[in-house]
Backbone as a printed PyTorch tensor [residue, N CA C, xyz], in Angstrom:
tensor([[[  73.6580, -149.4450,  -95.2580],
         [  74.9830, -149.2600,  -95.8220],
         [  75.5290, -147.9060,  -95.3830]],

        [[  76.7910, -147.8880,  -95.0240],
         [  77.3940, -146.6250,  -94.6010],
         [  78.5470, -146.2530,  -95.5240]],

        [[  78.8970, -144.9870,  -95.4450],
         [  80.0170, -144.4460,  -96.2210],
         [  81.1770, -144.2290,  -95.2520]],

        [[  82.3710, -144.6530,  -95.6410],
         [  83.5550, -144.4520,  -94.8110],
         [  84.4020, -143.3500,  -95.4200]],

        [[  84.7410, -142.3690,  -94.5830],
         [  85.5830, -141.2600,  -94.9980],
         [  86.7830, -141.2070,  -94.0690]],

        [[  87.9830, -141.1280,  -94.6350],
         [  89.1930, -141.0170,  -93.8200],
         [  89.7080, -139.5870,  -93.9550]],

        [[  89.8480, -138.9330,  -92.8050],
         [  90.2760, -137.5390,  -92.7690],
         [  91.6860, -137.4250,  -92.2060]],

        [[  92.4180, -136.4380,  -92.6640],
         [  93.7190, -136.0980,  -92.0870],
         [  93.4980, -134.8850,  -91.1870]],

        [[  93.8560, -135.0390,  -89.9110],
         [  93.6580, -133.9820,  -88.9260],
         [  94.9950, -133.6780,  -88.2720]],

        [[  95.3670, -132.4150,  -88.2540],
         [  96.6400, -131.9890,  -87.6920],
         [  96.4550, -131.5440,  -86.2420]],

        [[  97.4160, -131.9180,  -85.4030],
         [  97.4340, -131.4290,  -84.0300],
         [  97.0800, -132.4530,  -82.9720]],

        [[  96.6240, -133.6390,  -83.3640],
         [  96.3000, -134.6650,  -82.3750],
         [  97.5920, -135.3010,  -81.8690]],

        [[  97.7150, -135.4260,  -80.5290],
         [  98.9370, -136.0110,  -79.9890],
         [  98.6990, -137.0390,  -78.8890]],

        [[  97.4360, -137.2360,  -78.4910],
         [  97.1820, -138.1480,  -77.3720],
         [  95.7440, -138.6740,  -77.4120]],

        [[  95.4270, -139.5270,  -76.4630],
         [  94.0870, -140.0890,  -76.3750],
         [  93.0270, -139.0350,  -76.1270]],

        [[  93.3570, -138.0220,  -75.3400],
         [  92.4030, -136.9420,  -75.0850],
         [  92.0730, -136.2290,  -76.3950]],

        [[  93.0830, -135.9830,  -77.2130],
         [  92.8780, -135.3590,  -78.5220],
         [  91.9490, -136.2210,  -79.3800]],

        [[  92.1970, -137.5220,  -79.3830],
         [  91.3580, -138.4420,  -80.1580],
         [  89.9020, -138.3570,  -79.7150]],

        [[  89.6810, -138.3550,  -78.4000],
         [  88.3060, -138.2950,  -77.8700],
         [  87.6370, -136.9680,  -78.2030]],

        [[  88.3920, -135.8760,  -78.1350],
         [  87.8320, -134.5590,  -78.4200],
         [  87.4000, -134.4440,  -79.8800]],

        [[  88.2580, -134.8740,  -80.7890],
         [  87.9260, -134.8450,  -82.2150],
         [  86.7540, -135.7800,  -82.5030]],

        [[  86.7890, -136.9680,  -81.9220],
         [  85.7170, -137.9470,  -82.1370],
         [  84.3740, -137.4060,  -81.6760]],

        [[  84.3420, -136.7710,  -80.5180],
         [  83.0880, -136.2290,  -79.9920],
         [  82.5360, -135.1270,  -80.8940]],

        [[  83.4190, -134.2830,  -81.3860],
         [  82.9680, -133.2090,  -82.2780],
         [  82.3800, -133.7500,  -83.5610]],

        [[  83.0490, -134.7300,  -84.1550],
         [  82.5630, -135.3070,  -85.4140],
         [  81.3110, -136.1590,  -85.1960]],

        [[  81.2270, -136.8330,  -84.0570],
         [  80.0620, -137.6750,  -83.7690],
         [  78.7810, -136.8570,  -83.6470]],

        [[  78.9180, -135.5690,  -83.3610],
         [  77.7490, -134.7000,  -83.2150],
         [  77.1360, -134.2940,  -84.5600]],

        [[  77.8230, -134.5640,  -85.6540],
         [  77.2960, -134.2340,  -86.9760],
         [  76.1660, -135.2150,  -87.3050]],

        [[  75.0040, -134.6900,  -87.7010],
         [  73.8960, -135.5810,  -88.0630],
         [  74.3090, -136.5720,  -89.1490]],

        [[  73.9600, -137.8350,  -88.9500],
         [  74.2710, -138.8700,  -89.9260],
         [  75.5390, -139.6380,  -89.6420]],

        [[  76.3620, -139.1410,  -88.7050],
         [  77.5910, -139.8540,  -88.3670],
         [  77.2330, -141.0440,  -87.4820]],

        [[  77.7400, -142.2070,  -87.8570],
         [  77.4520, -143.4540,  -87.1600],
         [  78.5730, -143.8260,  -86.2060]],

        [[  79.8270, -143.6490,  -86.6460],
         [  80.9730, -144.0500,  -85.8360],
         [  82.1800, -143.2050,  -86.2160]],

        [[  83.0410, -142.9590,  -85.2320],
         [  84.2680, -142.1930,  -85.4630],
         [  85.4120, -142.8970,  -84.7440]],

        [[  86.5200, -143.1020,  -85.4530],
         [  87.7220, -143.6720,  -84.8510],
         [  88.8870, -142.7480,  -85.1980]],

        [[  89.4540, -142.1220,  -84.1610],
         [  90.5870, -141.2180,  -84.3650],
         [  91.8680, -141.9120,  -83.9450]],

        [[  92.9490, -141.6630,  -84.6770],
         [  94.2510, -142.2390,  -84.3860],
         [  95.2910, -141.1190,  -84.3750]],

        [[  95.6730, -140.6920,  -83.1750],
         [  96.6070, -139.5710,  -83.0380],
         [  97.9490, -139.7980,  -83.7210]],

        [[  98.5830, -140.9740,  -83.5400],
         [  99.9100, -141.1500,  -84.1560],
         [  99.9160, -140.9620,  -85.6800]],

        [[  98.8620, -141.3990,  -86.3460],
         [  98.8160, -141.2650,  -87.8070],
         [  98.1780, -139.9560,  -88.2570]],

        [[  97.4600, -139.2960,  -87.3370],
         [  96.7500, -138.0690,  -87.6970],
         [  95.5230, -138.3380,  -88.5520]],

        [[  95.0220, -139.5660,  -88.4970],
         [  93.8650, -139.9330,  -89.3210],
         [  92.6300, -140.1760,  -88.4650]],

        [[  91.5050, -139.8090,  -89.0220],
         [  90.2230, -140.0340,  -88.3680],
         [  89.3200, -140.7210,  -89.3820]],

        [[  88.7970, -141.8760,  -89.0210],
         [  87.9010, -142.6260,  -89.8990],
         [  86.4710, -142.3960,  -89.4290]],

        [[  85.6380, -141.9280,  -90.3480],
         [  84.2510, -141.5980,  -90.0170],
         [  83.3190, -142.4580,  -90.8610]],

        [[  82.4020, -143.1500,  -90.1960],
         [  81.3520, -143.8940,  -90.8930],
         [  80.0880, -143.0590,  -90.7880]],

        [[  79.4190, -142.8480,  -91.9180],
         [  78.2220, -142.0180,  -91.9210],
         [  77.1470, -142.6270,  -92.8080]],

        [[  75.9160, -142.1990,  -92.5580],
         [  74.7790, -142.7100,  -93.3190],
         [  74.7550, -142.1530,  -94.7320]],

        [[  75.4160, -141.0370,  -94.9530],
         [  75.4670, -140.4110,  -96.2730],
         [  76.7290, -139.5790,  -96.3770]],

        [[  76.8900, -138.8930,  -97.4970],
         [  78.0740, -138.0480,  -97.6710],
         [  78.1440, -136.9590,  -96.5970]],

        [[  79.3420, -136.6660,  -96.1450],
         [  79.5360, -135.6220,  -95.1410],
         [  79.7210, -134.2720,  -95.8260]],

        [[  79.1310, -133.2380,  -95.2320],
         [  79.3260, -131.8840,  -95.7510],
         [  80.6750, -131.3770,  -95.2480]],

        [[  81.5140, -130.9440,  -96.1570],
         [  82.8560, -130.4840,  -95.8000],
         [  82.8050, -129.3700,  -94.7660]],

        [[  81.8660, -128.4510,  -94.8980],
         [  81.7740, -127.3310,  -93.9550],
         [  81.4630, -127.8290,  -92.5470]],

        [[  80.6050, -128.8400,  -92.4190],
         [  80.2550, -129.3850,  -91.1040],
         [  81.4510, -130.0970,  -90.4910]],

        [[  82.1880, -130.8330,  -91.3080],
         [  83.3740, -131.5470,  -90.8250],
         [  84.4310, -130.5410,  -90.3780]],

        [[  84.6870, -129.5490,  -91.1950],
         [  85.6910, -128.5270,  -90.8540],
         [  85.2980, -127.7960,  -89.5670]],

        [[  84.0290, -127.4520,  -89.4420],
         [  83.5470, -126.7550,  -88.2590],
         [  83.7240, -127.6120,  -87.0030]],

        [[  83.4200, -128.9030,  -87.1020],
         [  83.5550, -129.8080,  -85.9580],
         [  85.0100, -129.9640,  -85.5430]],

        [[  85.8970, -130.1270,  -86.5100],
         [  87.3210, -130.2980,  -86.2150],
         [  87.9030, -128.9940,  -85.6610]],

        [[  87.5780, -127.8760,  -86.2980],
         [  88.0480, -126.5740,  -85.8120],
         [  87.5310, -126.3050,  -84.4000]],

        [[  86.2560, -126.6290,  -84.1760],
         [  85.6460, -126.4160,  -82.8650],
         [  86.2980, -127.2370,  -81.7710]],

        [[  86.8790, -128.3660,  -82.1490],
         [  87.5810, -129.2230,  -81.1930],
         [  89.0090, -128.7320,  -80.9520]],

        [[  89.4280, -127.7410,  -81.7290],
         [  90.7580, -127.1580,  -81.5440],
         [  91.8530, -127.7390,  -82.4220]],

        [[  91.4480, -128.3860,  -83.5190],
         [  92.4140, -129.0240,  -84.4140],
         [  92.2130, -128.5110,  -85.8360]],

        [[  93.0620, -128.9560,  -86.7510],
         [  93.0200, -128.4700,  -88.1170],
         [  92.7230, -129.6170,  -89.0790]],

        [[  91.6800, -129.4580,  -89.8670],
         [  91.3620, -130.4330,  -90.9130],
         [  92.2950, -130.1840,  -92.0810]],

        [[  93.1020, -131.1880,  -92.4230],
         [  94.0160, -131.0810,  -93.5500],
         [  93.2770, -131.4580,  -94.8320]],

        [[  92.3900, -132.4370,  -94.7420],
         [  91.6070, -132.8870,  -95.8840],
         [  91.3410, -134.3710,  -95.7660]],

        [[  90.9080, -134.9540,  -96.8460],
         [  90.7000, -136.4040,  -96.8480],
         [  92.0430, -137.0790,  -97.0050]],

        [[  92.2230, -138.1620,  -96.2670],
         [  93.5070, -138.8770,  -96.2970],
         [  93.4810, -139.9500,  -97.3570]]])
């Protein structure tokens, strides 16, 4: 069973942005799948357990975008 978390991420505008954010979040231990959608600014993350906010923020910031919060 996985947990689905929908995040609001600011600054995504294209497919490259989606891939960059997805790659950063996919590197977090326990993340199973990531689907980013630039037009909506939402990123859906499936994980084996709850995500640590600090790890998510660090991954999004490291990709060059801003985590707004959970959508």
